[in-house]
N, C-alpha and C positions, 0 to 999 in steps of 0.2 A: 507493498500499499504506502502511496507518494505521500510524506508527511512535509506540507508545505509551510515553509516560516513567513512571517506578512511581519516586515515592519512598516513603523506609522509615524511620522512630522507634523508638526503644527506649525500653522505658517501664516502670516498677518502680513496686511499692507500698512504702510505707514499712517497712510490715510485714516485710518479706522480708528488709529491709537489718539489721534486726535480729539476724538469725539467723547472719550471717555472722564468722567471728570476727578475719578478716585483714582488716575493716572497722574503724574507727574514727568511733561517730557522731558523734564532735564534730570529725572532718576532712569531715561531710558536710553539702551547704545540701541541705534537700528542698523540692521543690517541687511540689504537686498533680497528680496524672499527667495529668487532666484540663486542668485551667488551661496544662499545657507541650504535650500532646497536639495543642490546637489551635492554639497558637499556631503549632508546628514545622509542623503540616498547613498550616494557612495560608501560609507560609513556603515549603512545599512547592511549595506551586498556584500562588507566585506568582512562582516560579521554573519553573514550565511543567511543572510533575507533571502527570498526567492521575488517577491513581490512587494515595491514599494509604495505606500498607501499617502497622499498627502492631505490630511484635513486643515482646509482653510478659511480664514474670514477675509477675503476681497470683493470687490466686484468683480464681474464678469473680463475685462479687459485682462487684470490683472491675471486669472486664471488660465486665461489664453496663453499670455505671457510666459507663464511659468509651464505651459504644456509645449510650448514651442522652445523653450530654451531650457529645458529641462530633463535632458535623455536621462536621467536615473529614477525618475520618478516614473511610475507606470498610471496612475491612477490618481485621479483630484476630485477628493468627495469636497465642497466647498459650501460657503453660508453667505453671509451678509444682503444676498437679494434676495427676495425673501418669494419667487415666484418657481415653482417647477419645473425646471430644464436640463437639456443631453444635450449637449454634443460630444463631435467627434475632432481631437483637435491635433493634428499632428501623428496621428495614429493611438491616439489615448483618448479614453473616455472625462469629461469634465462634465460633474453631477451634480445639482441642485435641488435639493427634495424639499422645498417649501421652507413650510414657518409654522411654528405653535403646536407642533406635532399634529399637523392635520393633514400630512403626507409621509409616506416614507418607501424608499427604495431596498426591493432584495435583490441584492449581485450573486451569481453564478459564475465563476471563474474555473475556466476550465485548461491546463497547461496544453499546449502544442508544438509542434514542431517550430512555431515561427516566435511564441510566444506567450501568451495569453489571449484568451475569447474571452469574452465578456458579453452576459447578459443582464439586460435592468429590466426587472417588473417593479412598475409604479404601484404603491398601494395607498389608496386613500383611504386614512380611517375615518368610518361614517356610522349612523347607525346600524348598517347594515349588517356590523359584527355583531355577534349575541353578548350579551353582557355577563358574566359568571355571578350569580347572586349570591355568595358569602363573599367573592372579592368586592363588591358594591357596596353591601352593608358595612363593610370595613373601611373602604374609602372616605364613603357619605360622612361615618362616625369621626374621623380623622381630618374633614374637609370641614367640616361645620361649626365655627365659629363660635356664635352664638345668634341671640335674636334681636335684632333692634328694632325699638320703639317706634321709631319715625321715620321716615324718607327722608335719604343724605343728599343734600346739593351737591352735585360735581360736576354739573355743564361750565363750561370754558365761561361763557358768557356772563356766570354769575360769580364764580369763584375766583376771575382776574379782574374783578371791577368792585369787590364789595366783601364784606362779612359773611362767613358759611355756616350751618354748622356742622357742616364735615370740615369744616376749618377746624373748628373750635375744638373739636371732636380730637382728631388726630394734635394739635398742640396741645391741648389739654394733659394727652398723654405722654406726649415727651415731655412738659413740665413734670409730671408723677415720676417720671423713669429715670430722671436726672436729678431730681432735687433742687432745681434751678429757679429763677425769680421768673424769667421773662422767656417765652418760646416765639420764634422766629419762623416761618418757614414759607419759602417762595410760593405763591399759588401755581408754576409750573409744573411743581411736584406733583400734582395731582393730574390724575390723566383720565380718569374716564369718560370725561364729557358727556354725563350723562345724572340722570336722578335715580338713586339707588333706592326701592321700594323700602318699606318699616318689614320688619320680618326675618326670614332666617338670612343670614350671613355666611358666606364661606370666603374659603380661602382663595378663591376665584376673584371674587368679588372684592377682597385685599389688592388682587396682584393687578386686578385692572387700574384697580385705584391707585396702588402705590408700586412699580413696576417693578422700579429697580432698588437696588439694595443698600439704599444711601446711608451711610455713617453719619450719629451724629457727635459732637462736641458741643464741650462749654466752655463758651467764653467771658471774658471780664470785658464791662463794658462800660464808658463812663454816659453819662446823661446826657453829655451833648452829642457823644458817638451814637446814640438810639436815635434822637434827632435828626440828623445827618442819614441814618439806616431809614427813618421812616419817609425821609424826604427823597430819596432813592426808590422807597416803594410805589408811592404813591405818585412819583414824578413825572410817567406815562399817563395816567388817568385821564382820559376814559380808553386810551387803547385797553384790549385785551393782551396785557403785557404779563411772562409769568412772573416777573417780578415784585407784582402787588404782594404783601403780605397778609399771609393769616398770621393771627395771634394770640399770646394765651398770657394772662399775668400782667395785660397791659392793655390798656385802651387809648384812646386819640381821637379830635376829632382833626379835616383837611377842609379848605376850600378851593374847588378844581379852577376855578377861576382866575384863581391870583400865579403868581411867575411858578417856574419848576422850581424848587431849594426852598420859599415862601411858603408852602403849603399849609405844612402845619402847624394848630395853635399848640406852644408851648405851652401854654396854662390848660391846656386842655387833657395833656399826657400822662397818667397815673400809672402807675405801678404799685400792682399790689394794695390796688386803692386809695395809694397816697401821692399828692404832685410830685411828680419828675425832680428832682434835686439833680444840676445842669452838672457839679462836682461831686455830686456821689458816681460809686461805682455797681453795677449788679451782674451778678450771673446770668447769662443769656446763653440758651440752648440752641442750635441753630444745625443744616445738616454741613457737614466737612465742606462741599461745594460751595453754601455761601461764605462761610466763615472764611474759606481760602479768595474769597475777593468776585466771584461770579457773580452773574446777574447783574451788576451796576454795584454791589453791596462791598466794593472798595476799601468803605471803611473798618470793614472787619479785618483786614490785612494788618491789621496795626496792636491788634487784640493782643490779651497774653492768654494761654488755652488754660484754663484750670481742671480738663478732663477730655481726653484729646478721646480719638474711633473707637481702640484697644479698650477702654475701660467702660465706651456708653454701649449702650446696643445698638444695632439697625434700626432704622423708623420701623421697617415690617417686622422686625421682632420684640420691639417696642408695642406695636398695637396688637398683634397675637397674643403678649404676655398678657395685657389687658385685660382682656376676652378672658381669659384663661383664671386670671383675680376675680375676675364674677363672677365664672364659674363655682370659684373655692368659694366664696363670701357668700353664695346663695347655696351653698352647701351642696354644690350637683358635682363637685367632684376635689376628690383628695389631697388634700396640701401634704405630701410625702417629706418634704423637705423642710416645714414648718414655717418658710420664707414663702412670699408672693410679694411680687409689683404693685408699688401701693396705688389705690383708684383715687385718691388726692394728691395733689403738690405739700408736697413738705410745710410750705408756707401757711399754704388755707388752713393744713393743720391747726396749726401755731395760733392761727387767727380764732379758729374757733376753739379752741383751748382758753383760750384769752378772754374770747366772749362770754364762754361758762365760767370763768373765778371772776365773774363782777355779778353780785346779786343783784335784787330788785331794785334796793336802796343807791344801788352805784358805786358799794363798796367792795375790798375785794373779801373774796374768800378761798378757801385752801381748797382743792379738788384733791379726791382719793385720786387711786391710779385707775380702779371702777370706774368712775366718774368721766376721765378724760378720756379712758375708752370707748363710752356710749356715747358721747359726743361727735368724735370720731365717727364711730359708726353708724349714728343719724347721719351726717353725712354721708358716707359711702353709700347709704343705703341710696340715695336718689342716683349716684352714678351706676347705682347695678341696672337700674332699669333701662338703661344705654338710649338714652333721651337727649342729645345733645341740642342744643337751640341757639338763636341768635341771639348776643345779648346786649348788644351793642356796644363792643367793643371797637369798633371803623366807624364813624361817621359824617358824614358831608355838614358844613358849617357854613352859614351866608358868610357872604362879604362885611355886614354889619354885625355877625360875632367877629370874624376876624379883626376888625379896625382896631380895637384895643393892643391891640395883639406886635402890629408896626415896629413902634417905636424899641420893644423889647425885642422881637424877632431881627433886625437890622444889628443891636446892639449887639446879642447874642453872636449873632451870624462874625461881627466883626473880632468879638475874643476867639473863635474859634479858627478862623487866618492866622490868629498869632498863634497858637498853639500846633502840637506836634501833628494835626490833621489839615495843616496845610495841604496837601495835594487831594484830599479828598473833598476839602471844602472850594478850593479851584476851581475843578471837578463841575462840584456843585454851581458854582457862579455862571459857568459857561457854556448854562444846559438853555 
């Protein structure tokens, strides 16, 4: 019996790497994929490989170039292009098998005197394939995260122009998962462009909303930097730009009729219910993508990192953990470790405990541990219903409401220009 040794190499194009927010181009040394394909193919054949297959993530022109210029490669199985197609280039097959597991390809390879003959069978994954009942039940149990009590607003036209309950839901989770004071998420992160109906919420729904494994980080921001960040977030309104913010732990108003960079009313900004202090510093959780200055949030590049992505959960993981915490809270799932992700941000817990520590006459009182837990439990009960709502975190101000801001706004922006934020404020003035 003939035993076939198969060698596999992975190759990507340089253009694709530029689209990856998690990769710093300065950390990469790129070698031409043809040069590397030939070197690796030759090495594998010297080690005994009978056939070398290239798994690539490149557009068609680059896959075709690889087929033309790399004789050491026998078959190319490509990605990046989402349409199913097969081409024969320079006597070898280049195959794209579609996207999102809607298609696959069955390859039959036969060794002959001239090399290899290849037969490709396209398989479309449809409901014509019978489901295995036992496996279906297992998958269903694993993929159902919970049950939402309200519709979730995820349409681009809404999430990129105003506060939404879906944005509040996600940013509240970001706060709770990282013990931060403020959460800011660029609305371009929310990718579903639809209303998600209340009821069963599955992993597929989550990945439709958040398809990318976005790492989170916590940074230290001043009140001045927060103002600049919010100005960037609303600076393109009413354009449906992905930089428009969804927030938690903070609320603010803005006037879209004013020039860019002068829209946010400083006196309207409140952090954890208290007026923003320009000289104070706050802990802010956001995506690593935003913290490194993308989507116009250049001001964050100058901020100290309090918690890096190695110590923070990925955004989708934090959301999944939230659903699990709800199940544990409701007694639907055992908490084997004794720990779960909190349903409430720690700063909100502290506020609740302080409020419970004041009696009806306004005098302080000492709470027992049980009383503290009961105060927090009652508040978590509300979160466990999975009914996020719009709360007035972001709102539009009239010109009259902004009139009293003008003197203070120009004064504060002048101060900002004299600080280490010079580069960010200069770009703000140029808008």
